[in-house]
N, CA, C and O atoms as a GROMACS GRO file, in nm:
protein
  200
    1MET      N    1   7.684   4.943   9.072
    1MET     CA    2   7.668   5.054   9.100
    1MET      C    3   7.773   5.088   9.092
    1MET      O    4   7.848   4.991   9.106
    2PRO      N    5   7.857   5.230   9.066
    2PRO     CA    6   7.956   5.280   9.072
    2PRO      C    7   8.010   5.285   9.220
    2PRO      O    8   7.947   5.270   9.324
    3GLU      N    9   8.150   5.312   9.201
    3GLU     CA   10   8.188   5.318   9.354
    3GLU      C   11   8.178   5.474   9.412
    3GLU      O   12   8.184   5.567   9.332
    4ARG      N   13   8.166   5.494   9.537
    4ARG     CA   14   8.146   5.631   9.592
    4ARG      C   15   8.328   5.677   9.585
    4ARG      O   16   8.426   5.605   9.605
    5LEU      N   17   8.321   5.829   9.546
    5LEU     CA   18   8.444   5.902   9.539
    5LEU      C   19   8.466   5.967   9.690
    5LEU      O   20   8.378   6.028   9.750
    6ALA      N   21   8.574   5.947   9.732
    6ALA     CA   22   8.611   6.032   9.851
    6ALA      C   23   8.691   6.126   9.847
    6ALA      O   24   8.678   6.211   9.936
    7THR      N   25   8.794   6.144   9.750
    7THR     CA   26   8.855   6.261   9.742
    7THR      C   27   8.918   6.265   9.594
    7THR      O   28   8.905   6.168   9.519
    8VAL      N   29   8.987   6.381   9.554
    8VAL     CA   30   9.032   6.399   9.440
    8VAL      C   31   9.165   6.485   9.451
    8VAL      O   32   9.179   6.569   9.540
    9ALA      N   33   9.255   6.461   9.362
    9ALA     CA   34   9.396   6.531   9.363
    9ALA      C   35   9.439   6.550   9.226
    9ALA      O   36   9.407   6.472   9.136
   10LEU      N   37   9.519   6.666   9.206
   10LEU     CA   38   9.560   6.684   9.073
   10LEU      C   39   9.688   6.623   9.058
   10LEU      O   40   9.758   6.599   9.156
   11CYS      N   41   9.726   6.595   8.930
   11CYS     CA   42   9.840   6.514   8.901
   11CYS      C   43   9.931   6.594   8.802
   11CYS      O   44   9.884   6.695   8.750
   12ALA      N   45  10.052   6.556   8.776
   12ALA     CA   46  10.158   6.657   8.707
   12ALA      C   47  10.082   6.649   8.560
   12ALA      O   48  10.059   6.756   8.504
   13ASP      N   49  10.049   6.544   8.504
   13ASP     CA   50   9.952   6.569   8.391
   13ASP      C   51   9.833   6.644   8.398
   13ASP      O   52   9.740   6.599   8.465
   14THR      N   53   9.822   6.755   8.336
   14THR     CA   54   9.696   6.818   8.364
   14THR      C   55   9.553   6.749   8.315
   14THR      O   56   9.443   6.782   8.358
   15ASN      N   57   9.574   6.665   8.234
   15ASN     CA   58   9.455   6.586   8.194
   15ASN      C   59   9.438   6.460   8.253
   15ASN      O   60   9.394   6.368   8.185
   16VAL      N   61   9.472   6.441   8.390
   16VAL     CA   62   9.450   6.320   8.515
   16VAL      C   63   9.445   6.380   8.611
   16VAL      O   64   9.512   6.477   8.648
   17LEU      N   65   9.329   6.299   8.682
   17LEU     CA   66   9.304   6.331   8.819
   17LEU      C   67   9.311   6.201   8.879
   17LEU      O   68   9.265   6.098   8.831
   18LEU      N   69   9.391   6.216   9.019
   18LEU     CA   70   9.389   6.079   9.104
   18LEU      C   71   9.271   6.068   9.180
   18LEU      O   72   9.253   6.152   9.267
   19LEU      N   73   9.181   5.970   9.162
   19LEU     CA   74   9.067   5.961   9.229
   19LEU      C   75   9.089   5.886   9.354
   19LEU      O   76   9.151   5.781   9.338
   20GLY      N   77   9.048   5.917   9.490
   20GLY     CA   78   9.048   5.805   9.608
   20GLY      C   79   8.895   5.768   9.611
   20GLY      O   80   8.810   5.844   9.658
   21LEU      N   81   8.870   5.655   9.560
   21LEU     CA   82   8.765   5.578   9.558
   21LEU      C   83   8.736   5.511   9.705
   21LEU      O   84   8.841   5.486   9.766
   22VAL      N   85   8.638   5.482   9.763
   22VAL     CA   86   8.608   5.405   9.887
   22VAL      C   87   8.721   5.293   9.916
   22VAL      O   88   8.792   5.293  10.017
   23SER      N   89   8.729   5.177   9.790
   23SER     CA   90   8.832   5.094   9.837
   23SER      C   91   8.968   5.109   9.778
   23SER      O   92   9.062   5.056   9.838
   24ARG      N   93   8.992   5.180   9.656
   24ARG     CA   94   9.093   5.209   9.598
   24ARG      C   95   9.134   5.324   9.532
   24ARG      O   96   9.059   5.421   9.536
   25LEU      N   97   9.255   5.332   9.464
   25LEU     CA   98   9.292   5.424   9.431
   25LEU      C   99   9.272   5.452   9.268
   25LEU      O  100   9.277   5.338   9.221
   26ALA      N  101   9.255   5.533   9.170
   26ALA     CA  102   9.247   5.523   9.035
   26ALA      C  103   9.269   5.671   8.979
   26ALA      O  104   9.251   5.781   9.030
   27PHE      N  105   9.315   5.631   8.854
   27PHE     CA  106   9.340   5.778   8.751
   27PHE      C  107   9.214   5.786   8.674
   27PHE      O  108   9.148   5.693   8.628
   28PHE      N  109   9.190   5.920   8.665
   28PHE     CA  110   9.065   5.953   8.555
   28PHE      C  111   9.130   6.024   8.459
   28PHE      O  112   9.218   6.106   8.488
   29ASP      N  113   9.091   5.998   8.336
   29ASP     CA  114   9.171   6.058   8.222
   29ASP      C  115   9.077   6.167   8.166
   29ASP      O  116   8.992   6.132   8.083
   30LEU      N  117   9.084   6.299   8.205
   30LEU     CA  118   8.979   6.383   8.131
   30LEU      C  119   8.964   6.394   8.008
   30LEU      O  120   8.860   6.436   7.957
   31SER      N  121   9.063   6.358   7.944
   31SER     CA  122   9.079   6.374   7.779
   31SER      C  123   8.988   6.247   7.726
   31SER      O  124   8.929   6.262   7.619
   32THR      N  125   8.978   6.149   7.780
   32THR     CA  126   8.879   6.028   7.729
   32THR      C  127   8.772   5.988   7.809
   32THR      O  128   8.687   5.912   7.763
   33GLY      N  129   8.765   6.031   7.930
   33GLY     CA  130   8.672   6.006   8.021
   33GLY      C  131   8.674   5.856   8.074
   33GLY      O  132   8.576   5.789   8.108
   34THR      N  133   8.822   5.814   8.075
   34THR     CA  134   8.833   5.650   8.126
   34THR      C  135   8.895   5.640   8.267
   34THR      O  136   8.973   5.728   8.303
   35ILE      N  137   8.872   5.560   8.330
   35ILE     CA  138   8.933   5.516   8.482
   35ILE      C  139   9.019   5.403   8.453
   35ILE      O  140   8.988   5.303   8.388
   36ASP      N  141   9.128   5.428   8.508
   36ASP     CA  142   9.226   5.308   8.514
   36ASP      C  143   9.254   5.284   8.656
   36ASP      O  144   9.321   5.365   8.721
   37THR      N  145   9.205   5.173   8.708
   37THR     CA  146   9.205   5.101   8.850
   37THR      C  147   9.341   5.033   8.859
   37THR      O  148   9.395   5.018   8.968
   38THR      N  149   9.390   4.997   8.760
   38THR     CA  150   9.544   4.921   8.766
   38THR      C  151   9.640   4.992   8.820
   38THR      O  152   9.685   5.100   8.782
   39PRO      N  153   9.676   4.917   8.928
   39PRO     CA  154   9.807   4.964   9.001
   39PRO      C  155   9.922   4.994   8.923
   39PRO      O  156   9.954   4.914   8.836
   40SER      N  157   9.993   5.102   8.941
   40SER     CA  158  10.119   5.141   8.877
   40SER      C  159  10.222   5.079   8.952
   40SER      O  160  10.322   5.047   8.889
   41CYS      N  161  10.217   5.055   9.070
   41CYS     CA  162  10.348   4.964   9.129
   41CYS      C  163  10.252   4.848   9.199
   41CYS      O  164  10.149   4.866   9.265
   42PRO      N  165  10.310   4.738   9.168
   42PRO     CA  166  10.236   4.599   9.236
   42PRO      C  167  10.279   4.579   9.378
   42PRO      O  168  10.255   4.474   9.436
   43SER      N  169  10.355   4.697   9.444
   43SER     CA  170  10.393   4.678   9.570
   43SER      C  171  10.306   4.762   9.653
   43SER      O  172  10.318   4.742   9.774
   44ASN      N  173  10.221   4.853   9.617
   44ASN     CA  174  10.137   4.924   9.656
   44ASN      C  175  10.021   4.840   9.727
   44ASN      O  176   9.984   4.739   9.666
   45ARG      N  177   9.957   4.871   9.854
   45ARG     CA  178   9.853   4.820   9.915
   45ARG      C  179   9.788   4.896   9.986
   45ARG      O  180   9.851   4.967  10.063
   46ILE      N  181   9.640   4.906   9.983
   46ILE     CA  182   9.546   4.983  10.032
   46ILE      C  183   9.481   4.919  10.140
   46ILE      O  184   9.408   4.828  10.103
   47PHE      N  185   9.485   4.942  10.284
   47PHE     CA  186   9.432   4.857  10.389
   47PHE      C  187   9.297   4.948  10.440
   47PHE      O  188   9.298   5.070  10.459
   48ARG      N  189   9.199   4.869  10.455
   48ARG     CA  190   9.073   4.921  10.496
   48ARG      C  191   9.054   4.868  10.632
   48ARG      O  192   9.063   4.747  10.657
   49HIS      N  193   9.024   4.973  10.736
   49HIS     CA  194   8.978   4.944  10.863
   49HIS      C  195   8.866   4.844  10.881
   49HIS      O  196   8.768   4.861  10.808
   50ALA      N  197   8.862   4.743  10.968
   50ALA     CA  198   8.758   4.690  11.007
   50ALA      C  199   8.646   4.758  11.088
   50ALA      O  200   8.546   4.694  11.120
   0.00000   0.00000   0.00000
């Protein structure tokens, strides 16, 4: 089952959207239809509230 979308943000690249999913951030490429959930910076962390 796909993860729920919480928010969307525009990026400098007009073919890419930043997606705020329930448990992580991801980039969505509008030209290819692919989602990249690989973090671009390994020091980034997303914390979930219990």
